[in-house]
N, C-alpha and C positions, 0 to 999 in steps of 0.2 A: 893259632899256634901251629896247626898242622901245615898251613900254607907257608908259613915262615920256615918251618923245618924242611919242608920239601924243596924250598928255594935255596937250601944250603945255609940258612941263617939260624942255626941252632941256638946261639946265645940270645938272639932277639925273641925266639919262640919261648925260651925259658923266662926271659924278662916279662913277656906278656902274661905268663902264668903268675909271676910274682905280682904284677899290677892287678890282675884279677883277684888274687888272694887278698891283697890289701883292701881293695874296694869292697869285697864281700865282708871282710872282717870289720871295716870301719862303718859301713852303711847298714849291714844286716846282722853283724855279729856271728857270722857262720864261716865255716871253712869251705873250700871248693868241694864239689861233690866227687863221688868215686870215679866218674867218667873223666873229669879233668885231671884228677890225681893219677889215673892210669895213663893218660896221655903224657903227662909230665914224666912219669917213670919210663915210658916207652921212648920218649925223646932222649932222656938221659942215657938209656941203654942202647941207643941207635938201633932200635927194633926194626928188622927188615920188613915187618908187616906194614910199617909206615911209608915204605917206598911208594912213590907215585906210580900210577898205572898209565902207560902211554895211551893217549887218546887215539881213537880210531881215525884214520885219515879219510876225510870226506872226499868223494870224487870231485874233480874239477869241473866247473861249468854247472849250469842249471838244467840242461836238457836231459831228458831221460834217455836211456839206452834204446836203440832201435828195437822195437818189438813187433812191428807190423811191416807189411810190404809198402806202406806209404812213406816210410823213412828209408833213405839210402837206396834210391832207385836209379843208380848209375846206369844200369843196362837199359832201362826204359828211356832215360835221357839220351843215351847214345843212339838208340834206334830212332827217336824223334828227330835228333839232329841230322841223322842220315836221310830221313824222309824229307825234311825241310830242305836240305842241301840238294836233293835230287829233283826238286820241283823247279829249280831255276830262279828262286826268289832272290 
């Protein structure tokens, strides 16, 4: 129900509640519990507390950020290239 509501499909969320209510009544002879009833009421009221929370954006790529001198050694590479270039190879 919550996923449907957060997807902008309020009518389908409420229909899902109705289906659950029918199944519970027919198969178990009970009404939906307080949690489902509160969710239905919140959906009907467009409760702002039901708004989805944006997911944290994961960093792109799988490599960790450079934390040691072994990563990102552009200066050392430039010095090595200069030394190799100076030997006449």
